[in-house]
C-alpha positions in Angstrom: -10.2 -15.4 -34.7 -11.6 -14.6 -31.3 -9.6 -14.0 -28.1 -6.2 -12.2 -28.3 -6.8 -10.7 -31.8 -4.0 -8.8 -33.5 -5.8 -5.6 -33.5 -4.9 -5.0 -29.9 -1.1 -4.6 -29.3 0.2 -5.8 -26.0 -0.6 -3.1 -23.3 -3.0 -1.4 -25.7 -6.4 -0.3 -24.8 -8.2 -2.0 -27.6 -8.2 -5.5 -26.4 -8.4 -4.8 -22.7 -11.7 -3.8 -21.0 -10.9 -1.9 -17.8 -14.5 -1.7 -16.9 -14.6 -5.5 -16.1 -12.0 -5.0 -13.3 -13.6 -2.0 -11.7 -12.9 -1.6 -8.0 -14.2 1.1 -5.5 -12.0 4.1 -5.6 -10.0 3.1 -8.6 -10.4 5.0 -11.9 -10.3 3.2 -15.4 -7.1 5.2 -16.2 -5.5 3.9 -13.0 -6.6 0.2 -14.0 -5.1 0.7 -17.4 -1.8 1.9 -15.7 -1.7 -1.2 -13.6 -2.4 -3.3 -16.8 0.6 -1.7 -18.4 2.8 -2.6 -15.5 1.4 -6.1 -15.6 2.3 -6.4 -19.3 6.0 -5.4 -18.7 6.1 -8.5 -16.3 4.1 -10.7 -18.6 6.8 -10.8 -21.3 5.4 -13.6 -23.5 1.9 -12.0 -23.5 0.4 -15.0 -22.1 -1.8 -13.2 -19.7 -0.2 -14.5 -16.5 3.2 -13.8 -14.9 4.9 -17.3 -14.4 8.0 -17.7 -12.1 10.5 -17.3 -15.1 8.9 -13.8 -16.1 8.9 -12.7 -12.4 12.5 -13.7 -11.9 13.7 -11.8 -15.1 11.8 -8.8 -14.1 13.1 -8.7 -10.4 16.5 -9.2 -11.7 16.1 -6.4 -14.4 15.0 -4.1 -11.4 18.4 -4.9 -9.6 17.1 -7.6 -7.0 18.8 -10.6 -6.4 16.0 -13.2 -7.2 16.5 -16.5 -5.7 14.1 -19.1 -6.8 12.6 -19.8 -3.5 11.9 -15.9 -3.1 10.2 -16.1 -6.5 8.0 -19.1 -5.8 7.1 -17.6 -2.4 6.1 -14.2 -4.1 4.0 -16.1 -6.4 2.4 -18.2 -3.7 1.5 -15.1 -1.7 -0.4 -13.5 -4.6 -1.6 -16.7 -6.5 -5.4 -16.9 -5.2 -6.4 -19.6 -7.5 -3.4 -21.8 -7.0 -2.4 -22.0 -10.8 1.4 -21.3 -10.0 1.1 -18.1 -11.9 -0.2 -14.5 -11.3 -3.1 -13.5 -13.4 -4.1 -9.8 -13.9 -6.8 -9.9 -11.3 -4.4 -11.3 -8.6 -1.9 -8.6 -9.7 -4.5 -5.8 -9.5 -5.6 -7.1 -6.0 -2.0 -6.9 -4.8 -1.5 -3.3 -6.5 -4.8 -1.9 -5.0 -3.9 -3.2 -1.6 -0.7 -1.3 -1.9 -2.5 1.8 -3.0 -4.9 1.7 -0.1 -1.8 1.5 2.3 -0.6 4.6 0.8 -4.0 6.3 1.3 -4.0 5.2 4.8 -0.5 6.8 5.4 -1.6 10.1 3.8 -4.9 10.2 6.0 -3.0 9.4 9.1 -0.7 12.2 8.2 -3.6 14.8 7.7 -4.7 13.7 11.4 -1.2 14.0 12.6 -1.1 17.7 11.4 -4.3 18.5 13.3 -2.4 17.5 16.5 0.7 19.3 15.3 -0.9 22.8 15.2 2.5 24.4 15.7 4.0 22.8 12.7 7.0 21.4 14.6 6.8 17.9 13.1 6.0 16.4 16.4 3.3 16.0 18.8 4.0 17.1 22.4 2.0 16.5 25.7 0.9 20.3 25.0 -0.7 19.4 21.7 -2.3 16.3 23.2 -3.7 18.3 26.0 -5.2 20.9 23.5 -6.8 18.1 21.3 -8.2 16.3 24.5 -9.6 19.6 25.6 -11.2 20.3 22.0 -12.8 17.0 22.1 -14.2 17.5 25.6 -12.0 14.8 27.2 -11.0 15.5 30.7 -7.5 13.9 30.9 -4.9 14.6 33.5 -1.3 15.2 32.4 -0.3 11.6 33.7 -2.8 10.0 31.2 -1.7 12.1 28.5 2.0 11.4 29.3 1.2 7.6 29.2 -0.1 8.2 25.7 3.0 9.9 24.6 5.1 7.3 26.2 3.3 4.5 24.4 3.9 6.1 20.9 7.3 7.7 21.5 9.8 5.5 19.9 13.2 7.2 20.8 12.2 8.3 24.4 12.5 12.3 23.7 8.8 12.9 25.0 7.7 13.8 21.4 5.8 11.8 19.1 7.0 12.0 15.5 4.9 11.4 12.3 6.5 7.8 12.2 5.6 7.2 15.8 2.1 8.5 15.2 1.6 6.2 12.1 2.9 3.2 14.1 0.6 3.6 17.0 -2.4 4.4 14.7 -1.9 1.2 12.7 -1.0 -1.1 15.4 -3.5 -3.9 15.8 -3.0 -4.3 19.6 -1.7 -2.0 22.3 1.0 -3.4 24.8 
């Protein structure tokens, strides 16, 4: 009997080939971990997550799972239009989330380069130093305008959250 043979228990490594799902920057172990999470949702072992399974999983996680929300979630992830989420679609969603996390970590590293005094904010003084190090000749008005654009609470300082928001903004107003 070919296919889902009995030799590989659900979630087990035997019947699942992580190599066939390789993505840049993702290890086989990470793919196997994502597969284990997928298998928790795929309660009937059918290889897809259907609306009933997603609703049960969301409810067990403590979320109020309205049918409209469940169908919208599936629709958002369901690339092939099957009405269910297969592992490839689930993996795409999970790797997108992981790259968002990496982006936040990368932006935090850059923030720390600005915040050389480790105050957990960037001031005009920090910005002036970085501009000078980069060979940029900017006057205090230009630097203050940059601070003002990023500063969400008007205290004249840019927090990590402010910095992240301005760095990930698609357009500047």
